N, C-alpha and C positions, 0 to 999 in steps of 0.2 A: 411899399413892400406887401402890406396885407392885401391890398387891392390886387396886386400882381398873383398873388397865390390864389385868391378867390377866383381869378379869371382862368388860371391854369387848371384848378379844380372843376370848374364848370365845363371846360372843354373836354376833360377826361371822363366825366360821370356818364355821359350817353355811351361812350365806348365801353365802359365797364359793364353797363346794363346789357348791351348787346352781347358782350362775351360771356356774361354769367346769368343769362335769362332763365336757364333751366333751374339753377340753385335758388334763384329768387321765387320762381313759381312753386317749388317745393315747400320753401318756408312760408308762402302765403297760404298754401293748402293746410300746412300743419297748424298755422294760426286760426284758420277757420275751423278746423276740427276741434281745437281746444276750445274755441268759443261754444260750439255746439254742446260739447261735453259739459261745460260748466253751466250752461242754461238747463241742461237736462237733470243735472245733480240738484240745481236750485228748485226745480219744479218737482222734484221726487220721481222723476221718469213716470209722468202722468199716463203716457200712452205706451201699452206693452208692444212687443214686437209682434207682429202678425205672422201666422204661419206661411210658409211659401204658397204662392197662388192664391192667398186670401183676397177677398174683395171687401170694401167697406162694410158690407152687411154680415161679415162673418161674425162679428161680435154678437149681433142680435141672434143669429142662428145658434150660437154657442149658448146664449142665456136660455133660449128655448130648450136646448138639449139638458141643460143643467136642470131645468124645471120638471123634465121628464124622468130624472134619476131621484125621484123621491123615496122616502123611507117606507112608503106603503105599497110599492110595485114589487111585491113578492111572489114568487111561484108556490103553488099550491102542492107542496111535497112534503113528505114525512121528515122528521129531524134526522133520521139515519140516512136517508137518501141525501139529504142536504150536506150532512158531514162528508159523505163518500164523494158527491160531486165537487165540493170545494177543496177537499184534500187531493183531488186528481189533477187540479189545475196548478201547474208549477209557477213559482214566482219568476217573474220576467228576468231573463239574463241580460239585463241593461243597466246602464249607470244609473245610480240612485243617490244623487248628491244631497247633502243636508240642507235644509231651509236656511236662509238668513235670519239672524236675531231679529225679533219683533220689537223694534224700537219706535214708539209712537209720542206725539205730543198732544196731550188732551187740551180741549178747549177749557175745561175747568175741573175743579175737584169732583163735582157731582157726575161728570161724564166719566170719570175714571172709575168711580164707585160702580156706576151702571155696567160698565164693561166688565168689571171684576165679578159682578152679580151674575151677569148673564153667562160668562164663561164658567163660573163655578157651577151654575145650574146644568149646563151642558155635561161637564165632567161627571156631576153627581148622578143625575138621572140616567146617562148612558153607560157609566162605567163604575158605579160606586163599589160594587163587589169584584172589580178587575184588580189585578195587581197594580203597583205603582206605575210601571212602564205602560200599561194599558190606559191608565188616565191620562198620562202624559201624551200619549199618541192621539187621543180624543182632542185634547187642547190644541195640539199641533195642527190638526186638520181644520179646526175652527180658524186659527190665525193664518193658515195658508189661504183659505177662502176668502179673508178680509182683503188679500192683496191680490186676488185674481178677478179679472174683469166679468166673470160670469156671475158674480155674486155681490151682495151689498157690501159697501166699503166701511161697515161698522161691526163690532163685535156682537151687539145685540140684534142687528139687522141680520146677520148671517145665521145666528142660533135660532131664531124665531121667524124665519122665513117660511111662509106658508102655514104658519100655526093656526090661523083662523079657519082653515079648511079642514074637513075630515079626511080628504085626501090631498096629497101634494106636499105635504110638510116634508122639510129636509131632514128634521131629526125626530124620530117617532115619539118622543116623550112630549114633544110640544102639541100633539094633535090626538093622543090616545087617552087623555084624561088623567095621566100620571101626575100632572101638577096640582090636582086636586088633593093629593096626598101630602101631608108635611113631611119634610126631610128629617132624617135622624142627625142629631147634633153631631156626633162623632164622625160619621162619614162625610157630613158636609163640611166639618173643619179640614178634614184631609183634602176634599176636592178644591177648597178655597187656597190652600197652601200650593196645590199644583198650579192653579190659575194664577196666583201672584208671581210664581216663578216664571211662567210662560209670558205674561205680560211684561216682566222685568228683563226679557232677552234670552230666557232659557230656550234651547232648541233640543227636541228629541230627534236625533239624526235618522234612527232606523226607518222611519216613515217617509223620509225625504219631503218631497213637495206633493204628498198625497192630499186630495180633495174629498175623498169618499172612504167610507168603511162600512162594514156590517159585520154581525155576529156569524159565527161559522155554522150555526144550525139553521139558518135561512139562505134562500138563493134569490136575490134580486133579479128581475128581467135585465137590468143594465149592467150587471157585473161582467158580462162577456164582451162589452164594447169598451171596457177601460183596461189599463195595465195594472196587472197584480203585482204590487211592490213589496209587501211585507205581511208577515203574520206576527201579531203581538196579543198574547193571552188568547181570548176567545174572538178577537176582532181580526178582520182581513182588510188590508188597507189597498187602496187603488189611486192612481192619478190619471189624468187625461192622456189620450194618445197624441201623438205628433207635436206640433209646436205649442199647443195650448197646455201641455204637461211639462214643458221645459221650464227652467229658472227664469227665462227672459220673459215669460208671459205674466209672471207674478209682479207686475209694476203697478197696480193701482195704488193710489194715495189713500191713506186712512182719512176718513172724514174729519176726525178730531172731535166730533160730537156724537153722542149716543142718543138713539130715540128712547123716550120715556115709555117703556112697555110694562104695564101692569099684568105681569105673567103669573103671579101667585094666585092659586086658586083655579088655574086652567082658563080657558076661554070657552066655558059652556059645554064641552065635550063630556060624555058620560065616563063614569069611572070605568077602568078597565074590568072590574069584577061584574059590571053590568052587562058586559058583552061576552062574558065567558060561558063555556058549557056548564051544565048542572054539576059535573064532577069537579071542575077547576073552581067553581063558586064554593062549593062545600070545602074543599081543600084550603082555599083563601080564608073562609070564616074560621076554620079551625086554627090556621096559622095566626090569625089576629087575635083569637082567644088565648092562645098560648104565649104570646109575646107582646112586644109594645105595639101600639096602634099605628105608628108611622112606618111608611114604607122605606124600602131600602134604595130602589131605583125604579126605572120604568118597567121593569119586569117584576110584577108583584110575586109574592113568594110562591104562590100556585104555580107560576110558570118556572120560577127558579129552580124547583124541585126536579126539572128535566136534566140539570147538569150538576146538581149537588149529590156528593156521595149517598147512596141508598143505604139506609139502615137494614139490617137483617130482618127485624120484625116488620118493618114496612114492606119490605120485598115479599115476605111470606104472605102477608095480608093481601097484596096486591095480586099475587099468584093465585091464591085461593079464591078471591072474588071473581077474577077472569075465568077460573076453571068451572066454577059453579054456574057462571052466567053462559058459558059456551054449551049449547045444546048438542053439538055434533061430537062431543066426547063420549067415549064409552065409559061404563062404570069403572072398568079397571084403570082407565086412564086418569079418570077423575079421582079415583081412590090414590093413584100414585102420586098425583100433584098435591093433593090436599089432606090425604089420610082419612077422609071422611068416608065411612063404610056404612052410613045410616040407611042408605038406600038398598044396598045388597051386600051383606057381610062378606068380607073377603078373608080367606086365609092368609096367614102371615106366611111370607116366603121363606122357605128353608125349614119349616117345622110341620110336624104332623099333629094329629089330634090326641095325642097322648096325654094322660092326665099331668097337670102341672106339678113340678117338684115341689116338695114340702119346704117350708121356709128354713133357712139355716138355724142351727142350734149353736149356742155360744156357751162353752165349759171352761171357766177359768181364763177368759181371755182368748180362747182358741176357737175359731169358727169352724163348724163342721156342717156340712150339708147331708141330710138324709135322703136316701132314694126311697121311693114307694116300694112296698114288699111286693115280690112277684106274686102273681095269681098261682093257687095250687094246682098241680096237675090233675086232669080229670080222672075220675075212678075207672077201674077196669070194666070195660063194657060201654062206656060212655052212656049216652041217652039223656033225656031231659030231666029225670028223676034220680040220677045217679048219686047226687050229693045229699039226698035225703036219708 
């Protein structure tokens, strides 16, 4: 009986395959796709999707383009012009999805501490005086770069890329001498807390998959080549155009190991104060004498004064100094700005040369002001000796 059943099944199987070959082909295709997906997940999606029409050398070209978007490539324009130009560029009306949580597996405890240290340094020196969300945005950009094929696949590698060059560094604090200044403990603790959260999976959604940012009072040459995606505090955030700015491009695997970079004390670059103008150097010296010697972030106090609230006495002193130094001003203009009439005495507006009123007299708590006595009328006939 069993042999007969097997014989009948063997006779019907080829007919069933011929009848349902389309369904069997679909099942085979689904199984192959499932296998490919499983392998990709296991390998961490090591190769990101290339943009349409890309060739194998596209990644090399992208890395060259990334190197050109350094923090030192700035246009030589005034702060006011920079603010106006940046404000005139609208945020792109495109989808700006949030990044995925950054979940990494470290090779060891030392690597985790190095990544935390490097990310804290980036947050501190780039955004110590920014609000909390501004610091979170900086942390998100660093971690976005770790997962992008244009940049190193470690936190420290991303932060200190190009740091040993005077030009070409990706974060300005790594090559402008700021690292030679010791950080302030309170600001460092805040930056470390932000770094801990980011490495633990916290995502700051408003900046999306941004890989670039700059302060709103400067204009980099590369800003027009990227997509403006968000404004947070004083920083403007950008992402790559096309396929390299989409979520599918952020598929590089984290290395797991962090390079040992001895970044404290800097890499031999001069202090920012050594490259300042004479005015900025004097301001930095005065700020150092008035407060703690430690710096706040990569912008020393002499530069921070550009966007801190200006005190009335400081503004008056600044106006007076510039008015006295400007030789094109007339005496009246200089007096109007500074109140200085030492060169040519100026009459006060709205008053004549009449004698000043006598000081008030106080009688039993009541104040009275006495007026000068009117001059006596001239004698009849007038003349120079009429009063004699």
